[in-house]
C-alpha positions as CSV (number, residue, x, y, z in Angstrom):
1,M,15.0,22.3,76.7
2,Q,18.3,24.1,76.6
3,M,20.5,23.3,73.6
4,P,24.0,24.8,73.2
5,E,24.4,27.5,70.6
6,T,27.5,25.9,69.0
7,G,29.1,22.6,68.6
8,L,25.9,20.5,69.0
9,S,26.8,17.1,67.5
10,R,24.4,14.8,69.3
11,L,21.0,14.6,70.9
12,S,21.1,13.9,74.6
13,A,18.7,11.4,76.3
14,S,17.2,14.2,78.3
15,Q,16.5,16.3,75.2
16,A,15.1,13.2,73.4
17,Q,12.8,12.6,76.4
18,Q,11.6,16.2,76.3
19,L,10.8,15.8,72.6
20,V,8.7,12.7,73.0
21,Q,6.9,14.0,76.0
22,S,6.1,17.2,74.0
23,A,4.8,15.1,71.2
24,L,2.5,13.2,73.5
25,I,1.1,16.3,75.2
26,T,0.6,18.1,71.9
27,G,-1.1,15.0,70.4
28,L,-3.4,14.6,73.4
29,D,-4.3,18.4,73.2
30,E,-5.3,17.7,69.6
31,G,-7.3,14.5,70.5
32,L,-4.6,12.1,69.2
33,A,-3.3,9.1,71.1
34,V,0.1,8.5,69.7
35,S,3.5,6.9,70.3
36,A,6.6,8.9,69.9
37,A,10.2,7.8,69.6
38,A,13.5,9.7,69.4
39,V,16.7,8.1,68.1
40,D,20.2,9.3,67.9
41,S,22.1,10.0,64.7
42,S,22.9,6.3,64.3
43,G,19.3,5.2,64.7
44,H,19.5,3.9,68.3
45,L,16.6,4.5,70.6
46,L,17.1,7.3,73.1
47,A,13.5,8.0,74.3
48,F,10.0,6.6,73.8
49,A,6.6,7.4,75.1
50,R,3.1,6.1,74.4
51,A,-0.2,7.6,75.2
52,D,-2.5,5.4,77.2
53,D,-4.9,4.8,74.3
54,A,-2.4,4.6,71.5
55,F,-2.7,1.3,69.6
56,L,0.1,-1.2,70.2
57,G,1.2,-1.2,66.6
58,S,2.2,2.4,67.0
59,I,5.1,1.4,69.3
60,D,7.2,-0.3,66.6
61,A,5.9,2.0,63.9
62,S,7.1,5.2,65.7
63,I,10.6,3.7,66.3
64,A,10.8,2.5,62.7
65,K,9.8,5.9,61.4
66,A,12.4,7.7,63.5
67,R,15.1,5.3,62.3
68,T,14.0,5.6,58.7
69,A,14.3,9.4,58.9
70,V,17.8,9.0,60.2
71,Y,18.9,6.3,57.7
72,F,17.8,8.4,54.7
73,R,18.2,11.8,56.3
74,R,14.8,12.9,55.1
75,D,11.2,13.3,56.1
76,T,9.4,10.0,55.6
77,A,6.5,11.9,53.9
78,A,8.6,12.1,50.8
79,M,9.1,8.3,50.9
80,Q,5.4,7.7,51.3
81,Q,4.7,10.0,48.3
82,A,7.2,8.0,46.2
83,L,5.4,4.8,47.4
84,E,2.0,6.2,46.4
85,Q,3.5,6.9,42.9
86,G,4.3,3.3,42.5
87,K,8.0,3.4,43.5
88,T,8.1,0.3,45.7
89,A,11.8,-0.2,46.2
90,Y,11.6,1.0,49.8
91,L,9.4,-2.0,50.6
92,A,12.4,-4.4,49.8
93,L,14.5,-2.8,52.5
94,A,14.6,-4.3,56.0
95,D,13.9,-1.9,59.0
96,V,12.5,0.8,56.8
97,L,9.0,2.2,57.2
98,P,8.2,4.6,54.3
99,L,5.2,6.2,56.0
100,E,4.7,9.8,57.0
101,G,5.5,10.6,60.6
102,G,9.3,10.3,60.7
103,V,11.6,13.4,60.5
104,P,15.3,13.9,60.8
105,L,16.4,16.1,63.6
106,L,18.8,18.7,62.2
107,V,20.5,21.5,64.1
108,G,22.5,23.9,62.0
109,G,22.5,21.3,59.2
110,T,23.9,18.6,61.5
111,L,21.9,15.4,61.8
112,V,21.5,14.8,65.6
113,G,18.8,12.2,65.5
114,G,15.3,11.4,64.3
115,L,11.8,11.6,65.6
116,G,8.9,9.2,64.8
117,I,5.2,9.6,65.6
118,S,2.6,6.9,65.0
119,G,-1.0,6.4,66.1
120,A,-3.0,8.9,64.1
121,A,-3.5,9.2,60.3
122,S,-0.1,9.4,58.5
123,A,-0.7,13.0,57.6
124,Q,-1.4,13.9,61.3
125,D,1.6,11.9,62.4
126,G,3.7,14.0,60.0
127,V,2.3,17.3,61.0
128,L,3.0,16.5,64.7
129,A,6.5,15.2,64.0
130,R,7.5,18.3,62.0
131,A,6.0,20.6,64.7
132,I,8.0,18.9,67.5
133,A,11.2,18.9,65.3
134,S,10.8,22.6,64.7
135,L,10.6,23.1,68.5
136,L,14.1,21.5,68.8
137,N,15.4,24.0,66.2
138,S,13.8,27.0,67.8
139,L,15.1,26.1,71.2
140,S,18.6,25.6,69.9
141,G,18.5,29.0,68.2
142,R,19.2,27.5,64.8
143,T,17.3,26.7,61.7
144,P,17.3,23.4,59.8
C-alpha cells in the first residue's frame, strides 16, 4: 500500500480495502475468524470484509468500533477500561461501542479514518486492530 509522504488528509477506498484484507489474512493466520471495517475521518464506511466463519454479530460490531474510534479519536480499549471501572456514560450514547478492537487511523497526527475488528475476544480484536493500524503508519513513512 503506497501512501504519500506529505499532505495525506484522507484514507482512500483502495487503502481501506487493503487494511481490512490484511486484517482478515492476519486474523486467519492466528486462527481468528473476524470481521474488519475501515471508515473515513467522518465515520463513513470505506471498506469491509468478513472471514467465512466469523459470527454475524461481528459485522455491525466491527463497523461500530471503527466509527467509535473516529468519533472519540481514541483506541476503544480505553473506553472498555473505563466501562470496566464503572463509568457507564458511554452506554447512553447512540452508535457508540466502547469495546476493544477499534482504533483511530492517524498519519502524522492527522486523523484519516478508523479501523474496527470484531469476532475474537476483545483483547485479541484490539491487538489485531493496533497491528494493522501500525502497518498503515509504517507504509506511510510516518509515526502516529
